[in-house]
C-alpha positions in Angstrom: 155.2 -29.6 -89.7 157.8 -31.4 -91.8 158.6 -34.9 -90.6 161.2 -35.7 -93.1 164.3 -35.0 -91.1 163.0 -37.0 -88.2 162.0 -39.8 -90.3 165.4 -40.0 -92.0 167.1 -39.8 -88.5 164.9 -42.7 -87.1 165.6 -44.7 -90.3 169.3 -44.3 -90.0 169.4 -45.1 -86.2 167.3 -48.2 -87.0 169.5 -49.4 -89.8 172.6 -49.2 -87.6 171.5 -52.2 -85.4 170.1 -54.5 -88.1 172.2 -57.5 -89.0 175.0 -58.3 -86.5 175.6 -61.9 -87.7 178.8 -62.8 -89.2 179.0 -62.8 -93.1 177.5 -65.8 -94.5 180.9 -67.0 -95.8 182.6 -66.7 -92.5 183.4 -69.8 -90.5 181.9 -69.6 -86.9 182.6 -72.2 -84.2 183.3 -72.2 -80.6 186.6 -73.6 -78.8 186.9 -77.2 -78.3 186.2 -76.8 -74.5 182.7 -75.5 -75.4 182.0 -78.9 -77.0 183.4 -80.9 -73.9 186.9 -81.5 -75.3 190.4 -80.7 -74.1 192.6 -78.7 -76.4 196.3 -79.5 -75.9 197.9 -77.4 -78.6 197.3 -76.2 -82.3 197.9 -78.8 -85.1 199.7 -79.3 -87.4 201.7 -76.2 -86.2 201.3 -73.2 -83.9 199.2 -71.4 -86.4 196.9 -74.4 -86.9 193.1 -74.1 -86.5 192.8 -77.8 -85.6 193.8 -78.9 -82.1 195.5 -81.9 -80.7 192.8 -83.2 -78.3 193.7 -84.6 -74.8 192.0 -87.3 -72.7 188.8 -87.0 -71.1 185.6 -89.2 -70.8 184.5 -88.2 -74.3 187.9 -89.1 -76.1 189.5 -91.9 -73.9 188.5 -94.6 -76.4 190.2 -92.9 -79.3 193.7 -92.4 -77.6 196.6 -94.7 -78.3 200.4 -94.8 -79.0 200.0 -95.2 -82.9 198.1 -92.1 -83.5 197.3 -88.5 -82.3 193.8 -87.4 -81.8 193.1 -84.3 -83.8 189.9 -82.1 -83.5 189.0 -79.8 -86.5 186.0 -77.5 -86.6 183.1 -79.0 -88.4 182.9 -76.0 -90.7 186.5 -76.2 -91.7 185.8 -78.9 -94.5 189.0 -78.0 -96.3 191.1 -78.6 -93.2 189.3 -81.9 -92.5 189.7 -83.1 -96.3 193.6 -82.2 -95.9 194.0 -84.3 -92.7 192.0 -87.2 -94.3 194.3 -87.0 -97.4 197.3 -87.2 -95.2 196.1 -90.4 -93.8 193.8 -89.5 -90.9 190.6 -91.5 -90.0 187.6 -89.7 -89.0 186.2 -91.3 -85.8 183.7 -89.1 -84.3 181.9 -85.6 -84.2 181.5 -84.1 -80.9 179.7 -80.7 -80.8 181.3 -78.3 -83.4 184.4 -80.4 -83.7 185.3 -83.5 -85.9 187.7 -85.9 -84.3 190.4 -87.5 -86.5 193.1 -90.2 -85.6 196.3 -89.1 -87.3 199.0 -91.8 -87.5 202.3 -91.2 -85.8 204.8 -92.7 -88.1 
């Protein structure tokens, strides 16, 4: 009995379910709510990955009239650096999100 076709079919079926993780270069993170944060809207515009973060027990000490609290995913280092270069101050990391205070004026 020739087992080659059976072995080939088994190998192909097995390979189909191997690696289901995202590519190593792909950024992966959950929504702010998964880290206990309240997202108000995207930042700096409607297409923004960062989010304006609202008030709750985790963020109340960071909110004020002179700045906007913005959260960016930890894995989005370029976006975080952009916010910092625009004058933001990093104040905390909660879950998968870096919190930044962005001056309003």
